[in-house]
C-alpha positions in Angstrom: -26.8 5.9 18.4 -26.9 6.0 14.6 -23.7 5.9 12.7 -24.6 9.2 11.0 -23.8 10.8 14.4 -20.2 9.5 14.2 -20.1 8.0 17.7 -16.5 7.0 17.2 -15.2 10.6 17.5 -15.7 10.3 21.3 -12.8 7.8 21.4 -10.4 9.8 19.3 -7.0 10.2 21.1 -6.2 13.5 22.6 -5.2 16.1 20.0 -7.3 14.5 17.1 -10.2 16.7 16.2 -13.5 15.3 14.8 -13.2 17.5 11.7 -10.2 19.0 9.8 -9.5 21.6 7.2 -8.3 20.4 3.8 -6.3 22.8 1.5 -7.5 22.9 -2.1 -4.1 23.1 -3.8 -1.5 21.1 -5.7 -0.1 18.1 -3.9 3.4 19.4 -4.9 3.1 22.4 -2.6 3.9 20.7 0.7 7.3 19.7 -0.7 7.9 23.3 -1.9 7.1 24.7 1.5 9.2 22.2 3.4 12.2 22.9 1.1 11.9 26.6 1.6 11.5 26.4 5.4 14.2 23.7 6.0 16.5 23.5 2.9 19.3 21.8 4.8 17.1 19.2 6.5 17.5 15.6 5.2 14.6 14.6 3.1 15.8 11.1 2.1 18.4 8.6 3.0 19.4 6.1 0.3 22.3 3.6 1.0 23.8 6.0 3.5 23.6 9.0 1.1 21.6 11.9 2.5 19.7 14.1 0.2 18.5 17.5 1.6 15.2 19.2 0.9 17.0 21.8 -1.0 18.7 19.3 -3.3 15.4 17.4 -3.7 13.5 20.5 -4.7 16.2 21.5 -7.2 16.1 18.1 -8.9 12.3 18.0 -9.0 12.2 21.4 -10.7 14.9 20.4 -13.2 13.1 17.1 -14.0 9.9 19.1 -14.4 11.7 21.3 -16.9 13.0 18.3 -18.8 9.6 16.6 -18.9 8.0 19.9 -20.1 10.6 20.0 -22.9 9.5 16.5 -23.9 5.9 17.7 -24.3 4.4 16.8 -20.9 1.4 19.1 -20.3 -1.3 19.3 -17.6 -3.5 16.3 -17.6 -1.0 14.1 -19.5 -0.4 10.7 -17.9 3.2 9.8 -17.1 4.1 6.3 -16.0 6.7 5.7 -13.2 7.9 2.1 -13.0 10.6 2.2 -10.3 11.3 0.7 -6.9 11.8 3.0 -3.8 14.7 5.1 -5.0 15.4 8.8 -5.1 14.4 8.8 -8.8 10.9 7.7 -7.9 10.4 10.7 -5.5 11.9 13.2 -8.0 9.9 11.8 -10.9 6.7 11.8 -8.8 6.9 15.4 -7.7 8.1 16.6 -11.2 5.0 15.1 -12.8 2.7 16.7 -10.1 4.7 20.0 -10.6 3.5 20.2 -14.2 -0.1 19.4 -13.3 0.2 16.1 -15.1 -1.0 12.7 -13.8 1.2 10.0 -12.2 0.6 6.4 -13.2 2.4 4.1 -10.8 3.5 0.8 -12.4 4.9 -2.1 -10.5 8.6 -2.4 -11.6 8.3 -6.2 -11.5 5.3 -6.4 -13.9 5.6 -8.7 -16.9 5.3 -7.1 -20.3 1.6 -8.2 -20.5 0.8 -6.5 -17.2 2.8 -3.4 -18.1 1.0 -3.1 -21.4 -2.5 -3.3 -19.8 -1.8 -0.3 -17.6 0.0 1.8 -20.2 -2.7 1.2 -22.8 -5.6 1.8 -20.5 -4.1 5.0 -19.0 -2.9 6.4 -22.3 0.5 7.2 -20.8 2.6 9.2 -23.2 5.9 9.1 -21.1 7.4 6.4 -19.0 10.2 6.6 -16.4 11.8 3.2 -15.7 14.9 1.2 -14.7 17.2 0.6 -17.6 17.0 -3.2 -17.0 13.4 -3.1 -18.2 14.2 -1.3 -21.5 13.8 -4.4 -23.7 10.4 -5.3 -22.2 9.3 -1.7 -22.6 10.3 -1.7 -26.3 8.4 -5.0 -26.7 5.1 -3.4 -25.7 5.8 0.2 -26.8 4.3 -0.1 -30.4 0.9 -1.1 -28.8 0.8 1.9 -26.5 0.8 5.7 -26.8 4.3 6.1 -25.4 6.2 9.0 -27.0 9.2 9.1 -24.7 11.0 6.6 -22.3 13.4 7.9 -19.7 15.7 5.3 -18.1 17.8 5.3 -14.9 19.9 2.8 -12.9 19.2 1.6 -9.4 22.8 2.5 -8.4 22.7 6.0 -9.8 22.2 7.6 -6.4 24.3 5.2 -4.4 27.5 6.5 -2.8 30.4 5.5 -5.1 32.1 3.2 -2.5 28.9 1.2 -2.2 27.9 1.1 -5.8 30.0 -1.8 -6.9 29.2 -4.0 -3.9 25.7 -4.8 -5.3 25.6 -7.4 -8.1 22.6 -5.8 -9.8 24.7 -2.6 -10.2 27.9 -4.4 -11.3 26.3 -5.5 -14.5 26.6 -3.2 -17.5 22.9 -2.4 -17.4 22.9 0.7 -19.7 25.0 -1.4 -22.1 21.9 -3.5 -22.7 20.3 -0.5 -24.4 21.3 -0.6 -28.1 23.2 2.4 -29.5 20.9 5.0 -31.0 17.8 3.7 -29.1 14.9 6.1 -28.8 15.4 6.7 -25.1 16.3 9.6 -22.7 18.7 9.2 -19.8 18.1 10.4 -16.3 21.4 12.3 -15.9 20.8 14.2 -19.1 17.3 15.1 -18.1 18.6 16.8 -14.9 20.7 19.2 -16.9 17.5 21.1 -18.0 16.5 24.5 -16.7 14.1 24.2 -13.8 10.4 25.0 -13.8 10.2 27.4 -10.8 6.6 27.1 -9.6 4.0 24.2 -9.6 1.2 24.5 -12.1 -2.1 25.7 -10.8 -4.7 22.9 -10.4 -8.3 22.6 -9.6 -7.7 20.3 -6.6 -11.1 18.7 -6.4 -11.3 18.0 -10.1 -7.8 17.5 -11.5 -6.2 14.1 -11.1 -2.9 13.7 -9.3 -2.6 10.0 -9.5 -4.2 7.3 -11.7 -3.7 4.4 -9.2 -4.6 0.9 -10.6 -6.1 -1.6 -8.3 -3.9 -4.6 -7.6 -5.8 -6.8 -10.0 -6.4 -9.4 -7.3 -10.0 -9.7 -8.5 -9.4 -9.5 -12.2 -8.4 -6.8 -14.7 -7.0 -3.7 -12.8 -9.1 -0.6 -12.8 -7.6 2.9 -12.6 -8.8 4.8 -9.5 -8.9 8.5 -10.3 -7.3 10.2 -7.2 -7.4 13.9 -7.2 -5.0 16.3 -5.6 -7.7 16.9 -3.0 -8.2 13.2 -2.2 -4.5 12.5 -1.6 -3.9 15.8 0.2 -6.9 15.1 2.5 -5.5 11.7 3.5 -2.2 13.3 4.3 -4.0 15.8 6.6 -5.8 12.9 8.3 -2.6 10.8 8.8 -0.9 13.8 10.3 -3.8 14.4 12.7 -3.8 10.7 13.7 -0.1 10.7 14.3 -0.3 14.0 16.2 2.9 13.3 18.3 5.0 13.9 15.1 3.4 17.3 14.3 5.6 19.1 16.8 9.0 17.4 16.2 11.1 16.1 13.3 10.4 12.5 12.5 11.9 9.7 10.3 9.8 7.2 8.3 11.0 3.8 7.2 10.0 3.6 3.5 9.6 -0.2 3.2 6.2 -0.1 1.6 6.5 0.2 -2.2 5.6 3.6 -3.6 3.9 2.0 -6.6 1.2 0.8 -4.1 -1.1 3.5 -2.9 -0.6 2.5 0.7 3.1 3.3 0.5 2.6 6.3 -1.7 0.3 8.0 0.8 1.4 6.8 4.3 5.1 7.1 3.5 6.0 9.4 0.5 3.1 12.0 0.7 2.9 12.0 4.5 6.7 12.4 5.1 7.0 15.5 2.9 3.7 16.9 4.1 5.1 16.8 7.6 8.7 17.8 6.7 10.1 14.5 7.9 12.9 12.3 6.7 12.4 9.2 4.6 14.7 6.1 4.8 14.4 4.4 1.4 14.1 0.6 1.1 14.3 -0.5 -2.5 13.5 -4.2 -1.8 10.7 -4.7 0.9 11.6 -8.4 1.2 15.2 -7.8 2.2 14.6 -8.1 5.9 18.4 -8.1 6.6 18.6 -4.6 5.1 15.4 -3.4 6.8 16.8 -4.4 10.2 20.1 -2.8 9.4 18.4 0.5 8.4 16.3 0.5 11.6 19.5 0.0 13.7 21.5 2.7 11.9 18.9 5.4 11.0 16.5 5.0 13.9 13.1 5.6 12.2 10.1 6.6 14.4 7.3 5.5 12.0 7.1 2.1 10.2 4.0 1.7 8.1 3.9 -1.9 6.9 1.9 -5.1 6.3 1.6 -8.1 8.6 4.1 -10.2 6.5 6.8 -7.6 7.1 6.3 -7.7 10.9 6.1 -11.5 10.9 9.4 -11.7 8.9 11.1 -9.4 11.4 9.8 -11.4 14.4 11.1 -14.6 12.8 14.5 -13.2 11.8 17.4 -14.7 13.9 19.0 -11.3 14.4 16.0 -9.3 15.4 16.4 -9.8 19.2 20.1 -8.9 19.0 19.5 -5.4 17.6 18.2 -2.2 19.0 14.8 -1.5 17.4 13.6 0.8 20.1 13.4 3.9 17.9 10.2 2.6 16.4 7.2 4.4 18.1 4.3 4.0 15.7 3.4 1.3 13.1 0.1 1.2 11.3 -0.5 -2.2 9.6 -2.7 -2.4 6.6 -3.4 -4.3 3.3 -4.2 -7.6 5.2 -5.5 -8.7 8.6 -3.0 -8.2 11.5 -2.9 -11.3 13.7 -3.2 -10.4 17.4 -0.3 -12.6 18.3 2.0 -10.7 15.8 0.9 -7.4 17.3 1.7 -8.4 20.8 5.1 -9.9 20.0 6.2 -7.0 17.8 5.4 -4.5 20.5 7.4 -6.5 23.0 10.3 -6.6 20.6 10.4 -2.9 19.8 8.6 -1.1 22.6 6.6 0.8 20.0 2.9 0.6 19.2 1.6 -1.5 16.3 -2.0 -1.0 15.4 -4.2 -2.3 12.6 -5.8 0.1 10.1 -7.9 -0.3 7.0 -8.1 1.3 3.6 -8.4 0.6 -0.1 -7.1 2.1 -3.4 -10.3 3.9 -4.0 -10.0 5.9 -0.8 -6.4 7.1 -1.2 -6.2 4.7 0.8 -6.7 5.0 4.6 -10.2 5.3 6.1 -9.8 3.6 9.6 -7.2 2.9 12.2 -6.9 2.1 15.8 -5.5 5.0 17.9 -1.7 4.6 18.3 -1.7 6.5 21.5 -5.2 5.8 22.8 -7.8 3.0 23.3 -7.6 0.2 20.8 -9.5 -3.0 20.4 -7.9 -6.4 19.4 -9.0 -7.6 16.0 -10.5 -4.3 15.1 -9.5 -2.0 12.2 -10.3 0.8 14.6 -12.2 4.1 14.2 -13.1 5.9 11.0 -10.8 8.9 10.5 -12.0 12.5 10.8 -14.7 13.5 8.3 -15.1 9.9 7.3 -18.7 8.5 7.4 -19.4 4.8 7.4 -22.4 2.5 7.1 -22.9 -1.2 7.2 -25.7 -2.5 4.9 -27.4 -5.8 4.3 -25.7 -7.7 1.4 -29.1 -8.4 -0.2 -31.3 -5.4 0.6 -28.8 -2.6 1.0 -30.6 -1.5 4.2 -28.6 -0.5 7.3 -28.1 -3.4 9.7 -28.2 -3.3 13.5 -25.0 -2.8 15.5 -23.0 -6.1 15.7 -24.6 -7.6 12.5 -22.3 -8.2 9.5 -22.9 -6.4 6.2 -21.1 -4.5 3.4 -19.0 -1.6 4.6 -19.8 1.7 2.8 -17.6 4.8 3.1 -17.9 8.5 2.4 -15.2 11.1 2.9 -12.8 13.6 1.3 -10.3 10.8 0.5 -12.8 8.8 -1.7 -11.9 8.7 -5.4 -13.5 10.6 -8.2 -14.3 7.3 -10.1 -12.6 4.7 -12.3 -10.7 5.9 -15.4 -12.7 5.3 -18.6 -15.0 2.9 -16.8 -18.4 4.5 -16.1 -20.1 1.1 -15.4 -17.5 0.2 -12.7 -17.8 3.7 -11.3 -21.6 3.4 -11.0 -21.3 0.1 -9.3 -18.7 1.3 -6.7 -20.0 4.9 -6.1 -23.8 5.1 -5.3 -25.3 8.2 -3.9 -21.9 9.4 -2.8 -21.0 6.2 -0.9 -18.1 4.0 -1.8 -19.1 0.3 -1.8 -16.0 -1.5 -0.5 -17.0 -5.2 -1.1 -15.8 -5.9 2.4 -18.0 -7.5 5.0 -17.7 -5.8 8.4 -19.4 -5.2 11.7 -19.4 -2.2 14.1 -19.8 -2.1 17.9 -21.7 0.4 20.0 -18.6 2.6 20.3 -17.9 2.8 16.6 -15.0 0.4 16.4 -15.2 -1.5 13.1 -14.2 -5.1 12.4 -13.6 -6.6 9.0 -15.1 -10.0 8.7 -13.8 -10.7 5.2 -14.1 -9.9 1.6 -17.5 -10.6 0.2 -15.9 -12.4 -2.7 -13.8 -14.6 -0.3 -16.8 -15.7 1.7 -17.2 -19.5 1.7 -20.7 -21.0 1.7 -20.7 -24.5 3.0 -24.0 -26.3 3.7 -25.8 -23.0 3.8 -23.5 -21.5 6.4 -21.5 -18.4 5.7 -17.8 -18.9 6.6 -15.3 -16.1 6.6 -11.6 -17.2 6.0 -10.1 -14.5 8.2 -11.7 -16.0 11.3 -10.1 -19.4 10.6 -6.8 -17.9 9.7 -6.7 -16.1 13.1 -7.2 -19.4 14.8 -4.4 -21.0 12.8 -2.1 -18.1 13.5 -2.6 -18.7 17.2 -0.9 -22.1 17.0 2.7 -21.8 18.0 4.1 -23.6 15.0 2.2 -21.5 12.4 4.0 -18.6 10.6 1.4 -17.9 7.9 -2.0 -19.3 6.9 -4.5 -18.7 4.1 -8.0 -20.2 3.8 -10.1 -20.7 0.7 -13.3 -22.6 -0.3 -13.0 -25.6 -2.5 -15.8 -27.5 -4.3 -17.6 -30.2 -2.2 -20.3 -32.5 -3.7 -22.3 -32.5 -0.5 -21.7 -29.1 1.1 -21.2 -27.1 -2.1 -18.0 -25.8 -0.7 -15.6 -26.9 2.1 -12.7 -25.3 3.8 -9.1 -25.8 2.8 -6.1 -24.2 4.6 -2.6 -23.5 3.3 0.0 -23.2 6.1 3.6 -22.1 6.3 5.3 -23.4 9.5 7.9 -21.4 11.4 11.5 -22.3 10.7 12.3 -25.4 12.8 8.7 -25.9 13.9 6.7 -29.1 13.4 3.0 -29.8 13.2 0.8 -32.3 11.4 -2.4 -31.6 9.5 -4.3 -33.6 12.1 -2.8 -31.5 14.9 -3.8 -28.2 13.3 -7.3 -29.5 12.5 -7.7 -30.6 16.1 -6.5 -27.1 17.2 -9.3 -25.6 15.0 -11.9 -28.0 16.4 -11.2 -26.6 19.9 -11.7 -23.0 18.7 -14.3 -23.1 15.9 -17.7 -24.4 15.2 -17.6 -27.7 13.4 -18.7 -26.4 10.0 -15.8 -23.9 10.0 -13.0 -26.4 10.7 -10.7 -27.1 7.7 -11.3 -30.4 6.0 -7.9 -30.3 4.4 -4.6 -28.6 5.2 -1.7 -28.2 2.7 1.8 -27.2 3.9 3.7 -24.7 1.8 7.2 -23.2 1.9 5.6 -19.9 1.1 2.3 -18.4 0.1 1.6 -16.4 -3.2 1.7 -12.7 -2.4 1.7 -9.3 -4.0 5.0 -7.4 -3.7 3.4 -5.4 -0.8 2.9 -8.7 1.0 -0.8 -9.3 0.6 -1.7 -13.0 0.3 -3.3 -13.8 -3.0 -6.2 -16.1 -2.1 -7.3 -15.8 -5.8 -4.1 -17.5 -6.9 -4.6 -20.4 -4.5 -8.2 -20.8 -5.8 -6.9 -20.9 -9.4 -4.3 -23.5 -8.5 -6.9 -25.7 -6.9 -9.2 -25.3 -9.9 -6.4 -26.4 -12.3 -5.4 -29.3 -10.0 -9.0 -30.6 -9.8 -9.5 -30.1 -13.5 -6.5 -32.3 -14.2 -8.0 -35.0 -12.0 
C-alpha cells in the first residue's frame, strides 16, 4: 500500500481519529477559555505555590498592558530568556495576547549566542533574569533592543522557601546599577490589563520564532504560526485521549525555551485545562523525584537522559512514582532497555516519539495505549503525511529501505526567518526535508536510522551511529554512549565510541568491543572506545555528537 494512503491510521489507538479539526485563531485563546471555565482550578505549581487559572489570566492581561505601554505591537519580536518559572508562562501568553511574536532564548546562553538570536530576530524587547543583566547590557548596543524587563527566580516562591535557595539569597537585583535603563517585573504587573487577545490571521501570523538548537551550525529561526502550534496541540490532545475527559497534571521538566517543552508541556497543558508542575532546573533529579512524589503528575514528557538519570538515582525505588501514566520521549533515540526498566519502575507507559523544530515539533509517536513497536518512533500523527526518498535521486524507496524522511502536515513551519535559501532547501513542493534517514514497515511504523549528517562511511559501507549506540546501551555496565566517525587513512572513516559507565560499574574497552562484535557486523564494531564522566549535551539532554567530533579534530590537529 502506498504511503499516500496513510496505512498507519489503521493502527491508531481507540479514540484517535484519522483526521482532526484545527481552529484558526490565536494561540492565546485556549488559556482565556480555560480561565473563564475553571478560574479556581490550579494552572501551575511552583515550589509549593499554587497559581489558579484566574490569577494567571489576570497577570497575563496586566503584563500585556505593560508591554503595550512600552510599544509592543502586533508582529514585534519579544525575547523571553527565562527558565521554567511562572514569569515565563505569563510573559509568553502576554506576548501572544498582543499579536506579537515570541523569541525563546536559552537562559544559559553566552553573550555571543544571545547576540546572534537577538540580532537575527530583530527583537525590540527582552524579558530575562536579573542575573543576566550585565551580559544583556554588553550586547545590547549591537541589537535592536529598546526595553529590557528583569525578574528574579525567587519572585514567585513562597516566602518561607525563598531564602533556602543560594541563588535567591544573593542580592541579585543589587547587581543592576542605580538608574539603569531597565523595567522591573513587579512594576510591570501594576499596569491596566488588556482585556481581549489581538485578532490574528492564524495561518499567516507568527506566534513563535523558534531557533534551531545550532547543533549543525548557526541557528535558524523557524517561523511557527498560531495555526502550526495550535494544530500540534490538537494532535497531542487526540493522541493522549485518556486525558480529554478528566483533569490531568503535567510535569514541566522540559525547558520551555525548547520547542519540545513549549508545545508538549506549556501549550498542551493549557489547551486541555490541566495543571503544570514547574521544574526550573531539568538536571535536578532530586527535585524532579520529590515533585513526582508530592504532586503526582500523570504526564511526563521528557528525553532519554532524564529517564536514565531517574533509573540510576539511588532513591528512585524508594519513592512512589505510580502516578505517572504517560511519557513520550523525544529529542534523542530511546534505548529499549531504558523503556522497559522505566515502565517497571513507574507502572506507566513510556513510548518514543519524533519531531523537529520545523514541525512545531511532533510528527510521530508510538501509541501510549495501543500497539507499539520497539525501536520505532511510531506512527505519523493525524493529518501528517510522510515519504521516504532516496538520498541521491529523491525518488520514493520501497518499504523497508532507508532514505530521507519527508513530512507534510498542519504543524510544519512557514519557513526560516529572513533566510529564503534555507527555506527553499528545507521546504520543497510542500514537503519538509528532515535530513533524517528513516525506514518504514508495511504497517506504517517508522524507524529513524540516523541523521544524514551523522552517517559514517567506512570502506564504502554506510554506518549509522544509533545502531551501535543501541548495542552499547544493552551492556549492563553502560549508562550512556555516543558514536562518531573519525578519520582513518585506509577506510576513510572508522568508528569511535564515547561511553559513560553506570555508577559503581566496571568494564574495559576490550570487553565492550567484544560485546559489539557479538552483535554487529565487523565493519560496524568500534575500533576505539573512550570513557567519559559525562557526554556533552544540550540543556534539554540531547547528546552533541558535533562537539565530540570537534574535540577529536582539535586533538588530531595537535598531534
